[in-house]
C-alpha positions in Angstrom: 137.9 158.2 91.8 136.2 157.5 95.1 135.6 154.0 95.5 132.1 152.9 95.8 130.1 150.3 97.8 129.0 147.2 96.3 126.1 146.8 93.8 123.9 144.0 95.2 121.0 142.7 93.8 117.3 143.6 94.9 114.8 141.0 93.0 111.9 142.3 95.3 111.9 145.8 93.6 113.9 144.7 90.2 116.3 147.3 90.8 120.1 147.8 91.4 121.4 149.4 94.5 123.5 152.5 93.7 125.6 154.0 96.6 125.8 157.8 96.9 129.2 159.2 97.1 130.8 163.0 97.2 129.7 164.2 93.8 132.7 166.5 93.5 135.5 163.5 93.8 136.6 163.8 90.0 135.2 167.1 88.5 137.0 168.5 85.4 139.5 171.3 86.6 138.9 173.3 83.4 136.0 173.7 81.0 136.8 176.1 78.1 136.3 175.8 74.2 138.7 178.2 72.6 136.8 177.7 69.5 133.8 178.8 71.1 131.8 182.0 70.0 130.7 182.4 73.7 132.8 180.5 76.0 130.6 181.9 79.1 127.8 179.7 78.1 129.7 176.9 76.2 129.8 174.5 79.1 126.6 173.8 81.0 128.3 173.8 84.4 125.3 173.2 86.3 125.1 169.9 85.1 128.6 169.0 84.4 129.9 170.4 87.7 128.7 167.1 89.2 130.2 164.5 86.1 133.3 162.5 86.6 136.5 162.2 84.3 136.7 158.6 84.4 135.8 155.4 85.5 137.3 152.3 87.4 137.9 149.3 85.1 136.2 147.0 87.2 132.9 147.0 89.2 130.9 144.7 91.2 128.1 142.6 89.7 124.4 142.1 90.8 125.4 138.8 92.7 128.3 140.5 94.5 131.0 139.2 92.2 133.5 141.0 90.2 132.9 142.0 86.8 135.2 142.5 83.9 132.9 145.8 82.8 132.0 148.4 84.6 128.4 149.2 85.4 126.6 152.3 83.8 122.9 152.7 84.1 120.7 152.5 81.3 117.8 154.5 80.2 114.5 153.2 81.7 116.3 151.1 84.0 115.1 151.0 87.8 117.4 151.4 90.6 117.8 151.9 94.2 119.4 155.1 95.2 120.8 156.8 98.1 121.1 160.6 97.7 124.4 162.1 99.7 124.2 165.8 99.0 122.5 168.6 96.8 123.9 169.8 93.5 123.3 173.0 91.7 119.6 173.6 90.9 119.0 171.6 94.1 119.0 168.4 92.2 120.0 165.1 94.4 123.2 163.5 93.6 124.1 159.9 93.6 126.9 157.9 92.2 127.1 154.3 90.8 129.4 152.0 92.5 132.8 151.7 91.2 132.5 153.6 88.0 131.6 156.9 89.9 129.1 157.9 87.3 126.8 160.7 88.1 122.9 160.5 88.8 121.0 163.3 89.5 117.3 163.1 90.8 114.9 166.0 91.2 113.4 166.5 94.7 115.9 163.6 96.1 117.2 165.1 99.4 120.5 164.1 101.2 119.9 160.9 103.4 116.9 159.6 101.1 116.7 156.4 100.0 114.5 155.9 96.9 113.5 154.0 94.0 114.2 155.5 90.5 113.9 155.3 86.7 116.6 156.5 84.5 114.6 159.0 82.5 117.6 160.7 80.6 120.8 159.1 79.6 124.1 161.2 78.6 127.6 160.3 78.1 128.6 161.7 81.9 125.6 161.6 83.7 122.0 160.6 83.7 118.9 161.8 85.5 116.5 160.2 87.3 112.7 160.2 88.2 111.9 159.7 91.7 109.4 156.8 92.0 109.0 155.7 95.6 111.0 156.7 99.0 112.4 153.9 101.1 113.5 155.8 103.7 113.1 159.4 104.3 116.1 162.1 103.8 117.7 163.9 107.0 116.6 166.9 108.7 113.0 166.2 107.5 110.3 168.9 108.6 106.7 169.1 107.6 106.1 171.7 104.6 103.6 174.2 105.3 102.6 174.7 101.6 100.2 172.1 100.3 101.6 172.5 97.0 105.2 172.0 98.1 105.3 168.7 96.7 104.2 169.4 93.3 105.0 173.1 92.6 108.4 173.8 90.9 109.2 176.8 93.3 110.1 175.6 96.6 111.9 172.4 96.2 113.3 172.4 99.8 110.3 173.3 102.1 110.5 170.2 103.8 113.9 170.2 104.4 115.0 172.3 107.7 116.4 175.8 107.0 119.8 175.0 109.1 120.3 172.0 106.5 119.2 174.3 103.3 122.0 176.8 104.2 124.7 173.9 105.2 124.2 172.2 101.8 124.1 175.8 99.8 127.3 176.7 101.9 128.7 173.3 100.9 128.2 173.7 97.0 129.9 177.1 97.0 133.1 175.7 98.6 132.8 172.6 96.4 132.8 174.7 93.4 135.6 177.3 94.5 137.9 174.3 95.2 137.2 172.0 92.1 135.9 174.7 89.4 137.7 177.6 90.6 140.9 175.6 91.3 141.6 177.3 94.8 143.4 175.2 97.0 141.2 174.4 100.4 144.6 173.0 102.0 145.9 176.7 101.7 145.9 177.9 105.5 144.2 181.2 104.2 141.7 179.4 102.4 139.3 179.3 105.6 139.5 183.0 105.8 138.5 183.4 102.1 135.3 181.7 102.0 132.8 183.5 104.7 129.8 181.6 106.4 126.9 182.0 104.4 124.4 184.8 105.1 121.0 183.4 106.3 117.6 185.0 105.4 115.8 186.4 108.5 112.3 186.0 106.6 111.8 182.4 105.5 108.7 183.2 104.0 106.6 186.0 102.5 109.7 187.5 101.2 109.2 187.9 97.5 108.0 191.2 96.3 107.0 189.7 93.0 105.1 186.8 91.6 103.8 185.7 88.2 101.0 183.4 88.2 99.8 182.1 84.7 96.3 181.4 83.4 96.0 178.2 81.7 93.4 176.0 79.7 94.7 172.6 81.0 94.5 172.3 84.9 97.5 170.2 85.9 96.4 167.6 88.7 99.2 165.8 90.7 99.1 162.0 91.2 96.9 161.6 87.9 98.2 159.7 85.3 97.3 161.9 82.4 98.5 165.0 84.8 95.9 166.9 83.4 92.1 167.6 83.4 89.6 169.7 81.7 89.1 173.0 83.6 90.9 176.3 83.8 93.5 177.0 86.1 95.3 180.2 87.7 98.5 179.2 89.1 102.1 178.0 88.6 103.1 176.0 85.9 103.3 172.4 86.5 107.2 171.3 86.2 108.4 170.3 82.8 105.2 171.6 81.2 104.7 174.8 79.1 101.3 174.1 78.8 99.9 172.8 82.2 99.3 175.1 84.9 98.9 174.0 89.0 95.9 175.7 90.2 97.1 177.7 93.0 95.0 179.8 96.1 97.8 181.2 98.0 101.7 181.1 97.7 103.6 181.6 101.1 106.3 183.4 99.4 104.5 186.4 98.7 102.9 189.0 101.0 99.5 188.4 102.6 98.3 191.3 100.7 99.2 189.8 97.6 97.6 186.4 98.6 94.3 188.5 99.1 94.7 189.8 95.2 95.4 186.2 94.3 92.2 184.9 96.1 89.7 187.5 95.1 91.0 186.9 91.3 90.4 183.1 91.9 86.9 183.6 93.1 85.7 185.5 90.2 87.6 185.1 87.0 85.6 181.8 86.0 82.4 183.6 86.5 80.8 182.7 83.1 78.9 186.4 83.3 82.1 187.9 83.0 83.0 186.1 79.8 86.9 185.6 80.7 88.7 182.7 79.1 92.3 181.7 79.7 94.8 182.2 76.7 95.4 178.4 75.0 99.2 178.2 74.2 98.0 175.6 71.6 94.9 177.3 70.0 96.2 180.8 70.4 92.8 181.6 71.5 92.0 183.2 74.7 92.2 186.1 76.7 94.1 186.3 80.0 97.6 185.2 80.1 99.4 186.1 83.4 98.5 187.9 86.5 101.6 189.8 88.2 101.5 191.0 91.4 104.0 193.6 92.8 104.7 194.6 96.5 106.5 198.0 97.2 106.4 200.7 100.0 104.9 204.1 99.9 108.0 206.0 100.6 106.1 208.8 102.6 104.7 206.7 105.4 106.4 203.1 104.9 103.2 201.2 104.2 102.9 198.4 101.7 101.5 199.1 98.2 100.5 196.6 95.4 100.5 196.8 91.8 98.2 194.2 90.0 99.4 193.4 86.2 96.9 191.7 84.0 98.8 190.1 80.6 96.3 189.8 78.0 96.3 189.0 74.3 94.1 192.0 73.4 93.0 195.3 74.7 89.9 194.8 76.3 89.5 196.8 79.4 85.7 196.4 79.8 86.4 192.7 80.4 88.7 193.2 83.2 86.6 196.0 84.6 84.5 193.8 87.0 87.8 192.2 88.3 89.4 195.5 89.0 86.5 196.9 90.9 86.7 193.6 93.4 90.6 194.0 93.6 90.7 197.5 94.3 88.7 197.0 97.5 92.0 195.8 98.9 93.6 198.9 100.8 97.0 197.8 99.6 96.2 198.0 95.6 97.2 201.4 94.5 98.0 200.5 91.0 96.3 197.9 88.2 97.8 197.7 84.9 97.3 196.0 81.5 100.2 194.3 79.6 99.0 193.5 76.1 100.9 190.6 74.4 99.4 189.9 70.9 102.1 187.5 70.1 101.5 184.0 70.2 104.4 183.7 72.8 103.3 183.8 76.3 105.8 186.2 77.8 104.6 188.4 80.6 105.8 191.7 79.0 103.3 193.5 76.6 104.0 195.3 73.3 101.4 198.1 75.0 100.8 198.9 78.5 97.7 200.6 80.3 96.8 202.2 83.5 93.3 200.5 84.7 93.6 202.0 87.9 95.5 204.4 90.1 99.5 204.9 89.6 101.4 203.5 86.8 104.6 202.8 89.4 105.1 201.8 92.8 108.2 202.8 94.8 110.3 201.0 97.3 113.1 202.0 99.6 116.7 200.3 99.4 119.8 201.5 101.3 118.2 204.7 102.0 117.1 205.5 98.2 113.8 205.5 96.5 113.2 203.2 93.5 110.3 203.6 91.2 108.9 200.1 89.9 107.1 200.0 86.9 105.3 196.5 85.9 108.0 195.2 83.9 111.2 196.8 85.7 113.9 194.8 87.3 114.3 195.0 91.1 115.3 192.7 93.4 113.2 190.1 94.3 113.9 190.1 98.0 113.8 193.5 99.2 115.1 193.0 103.0 117.6 190.8 102.0 119.1 193.0 99.1 119.7 195.3 101.5 122.0 193.0 103.2 123.4 192.0 100.3 124.0 195.6 99.2 125.7 196.3 102.4 127.9 193.5 101.8 128.9 194.7 98.3 129.2 198.3 99.9 131.8 196.8 102.5 133.7 195.2 99.8 134.2 198.2 97.4 135.5 200.0 100.3 135.1 203.5 98.9 137.1 206.2 100.7 134.4 208.6 100.6 136.5 211.4 99.6 134.7 211.6 96.1 137.6 210.6 94.1 137.0 207.2 93.1 135.6 206.2 89.8 133.1 203.0 90.0 132.4 201.1 87.0 128.9 199.1 87.2 128.9 196.2 84.7 125.5 194.6 84.2 123.7 197.6 86.3 120.1 196.6 85.4 118.3 199.5 87.0 121.3 201.3 88.7 120.4 200.0 92.1 123.8 199.2 93.2 125.7 201.9 91.7 123.3 204.3 92.9 123.6 203.1 96.5 127.4 203.9 95.9 127.1 207.4 94.2 127.2 209.4 97.4 130.6 208.3 98.3 132.1 207.9 94.6 133.5 210.4 92.4 131.4 209.1 89.4 129.4 205.9 88.9 129.5 204.6 85.0 126.5 201.9 85.0 126.4 199.5 81.9 123.6 197.5 80.8 122.0 195.9 77.8 118.2 196.3 78.3 117.1 199.8 76.9 114.1 199.9 79.5 116.5 199.2 82.4 118.7 202.2 81.4 115.8 204.4 81.4 114.6 203.2 84.7 118.5 203.8 86.0 118.4 207.5 84.8 114.7 208.2 86.4 116.0 206.6 89.9 119.2 208.9 89.6 116.6 211.8 89.2 114.1 210.5 91.7 117.2 210.6 94.2 118.7 213.6 93.1 122.0 212.0 92.2 123.9 213.6 89.4 127.1 211.6 89.5 126.1 208.6 87.9 125.9 208.0 84.0 124.3 205.0 82.4 125.1 203.5 79.1 123.3 201.0 77.3 125.3 198.2 75.4 125.9 194.8 75.2 128.6 193.3 77.4 129.0 190.1 75.5 129.9 192.1 72.2 132.3 194.5 73.3 135.5 195.3 71.3 138.9 196.8 71.9 137.1 200.3 72.1 135.4 199.2 75.1 136.3 201.8 78.2 137.1 204.8 75.9 134.0 206.2 77.1 134.8 206.8 80.6 137.8 207.2 82.8 139.9 204.2 84.0 138.1 202.7 86.8 139.2 202.4 90.6 136.5 199.8 91.3 134.9 197.5 89.0 131.4 196.0 90.1 130.1 193.1 87.8 126.7 191.2 88.3 126.3 189.1 85.4 123.3 187.1 84.6 123.3 183.0 85.4 125.7 182.4 82.2 128.3 184.7 83.6 130.8 186.8 82.0 131.7 186.4 78.3 135.6 185.9 77.6 135.4 189.3 75.8 134.5 190.9 79.3 137.2 188.5 81.0 140.0 190.1 78.9 138.8 193.6 79.3 139.0 193.1 83.1 142.5 191.5 82.9 143.8 194.4 80.6 142.3 197.4 82.6 143.4 195.8 85.9 141.0 197.9 88.3 142.7 197.9 92.0 139.5 196.2 93.4 136.9 193.9 91.6 133.6 193.1 93.0 131.9 190.1 91.6 128.2 189.7 92.5 126.9 186.2 91.2 123.4 184.5 91.1 125.2 181.1 89.8 128.2 180.2 91.9 129.2 177.6 89.2 129.9 180.4 86.7 130.9 182.5 89.0 134.0 179.9 90.0 134.7 179.3 86.5 135.4 183.3 86.0 137.2 183.5 89.3 139.5 180.8 88.1 139.9 182.7 84.7 140.5 186.0 86.8 142.9 184.9 89.0 144.8 181.9 87.5 144.2 183.1 83.7 143.4 181.1 80.8 146.5 179.5 79.1 144.3 178.6 76.1 143.7 182.2 75.7 147.0 183.2 76.2 145.6 185.4 79.2 147.6 185.5 82.8 145.3 186.1 86.0 146.1 189.4 87.6 143.8 189.0 91.0 143.7 187.5 94.6 140.6 186.1 95.9 140.2 187.8 99.1 136.8 186.9 100.1 133.7 185.1 99.0 130.4 185.5 100.8 127.3 183.0 100.2 123.9 185.1 100.6 120.7 183.1 100.8 118.4 185.4 98.9 115.7 182.7 98.3 114.8 180.4 101.4 113.5 176.9 100.1 115.0 177.3 96.7 118.4 175.9 94.9 119.6 179.8 94.2 122.5 181.2 96.0 123.8 184.4 95.7 127.8 185.2 96.2 129.7 188.3 96.8 133.4 188.0 95.8 136.3 190.6 96.3 139.4 190.6 94.3 142.3 192.7 94.7 145.1 193.1 92.2 148.1 190.5 93.0 
């Protein structure tokens, strides 16, 4: 346990001062429950990666003397804190003196001294709400977006980009060491973790944004956090029923912002009889506005799809909006997804084309991809091209057309299809039926005939899994945030493909799975069989806490 500075009395604030310390000083090495039905999601590593395993038996009292009992914060207690680092999900990490007890605060940044109130208390950590900044954080810059302090999307816009990628790189390093159990003292370790690949465009990089219509407008710095009035924008952090009204978003394209602006200017017009869906009463028409940006494969010009998600099919109500939006030259498609359920998801049971095409296109690694209203596609196209180039280098196909590639969690087939040109055959596996249909359509669009896409749930595989395709030479696994299920880990350790490329959007579960694959799982009687050759962090989404990692493993 790291020693911490003294706890001192601060009568002017009625608080206690808690010193910040490195947040991985005593992280549990292993997190697994052998009785869990799904070990891949059994442990919330996002939070628990910052917790401690114990506490010193002594602490410093508010008066500076020694106390026989250690200090642990209590709910609603007000504290003066110093943030030293960023944890996963971008939360600031502080530690209580002597006990090493972890306190996590949203929107606290390294170097910031602030007053916070304990809002949630658990046995191993507490969450704190920031009340007042005393000393600003290091590497401070002015956020260009007027909503940055309130919107839940860009939490680190006021942190310099150099500092952002530094802390992301450090998070990956710490997780690999403390969760993945890789020895940083090994001379070869420095060559394993590569420098983070920065994003060249820090704004206007998203090709998809989803805005919500709301009956309750959320107003920052107002006690009740809402006022009477409709809103179109982004959900207020922590609220499913309140919406922050937004006129533009600096993460989407300029053309997409034109669509948002025209919609904002017109949808409240009482003559249009448009109403936002109310999640409490379940009355109202407009649920979401989704804007997707693609590229015309013939001339390279941008093209936009606008998708209105509504509670019923009434195209005559949307017609005035459609007429105004389609004056924007880039808009080539206007869709209407109808979601009649009380849920507020953006995927409808029925889909209608109100204007133009039913799909737009995009180019990635020299291939063309069709993108429909509900298709999955990498959100940052330019950085996805960089990401896929790294994946191709790790896969290392010989190019003689003899190797079998197994693409797990293949989605719409983008990774596998970019490799198919140099592979013997690509087999993609994915749980979402619509994604499999998109993958097959994309293979046909690019005249690729050596790719087979199979629909199935990789969390529910059994001993027969793998019999529908030849033994793979190379496996690519690109799981969702919870990582890989233990059933899939067992398969990978059993099949022993010579090369395994793990693509992760969650470095915490990635580190856990790398531990299983390289060091084994004693509780399950499994021995690891891989060496970690490299791990490359990639910043796909500047100003957010998200980190992508590409990991290369080879048989030991």
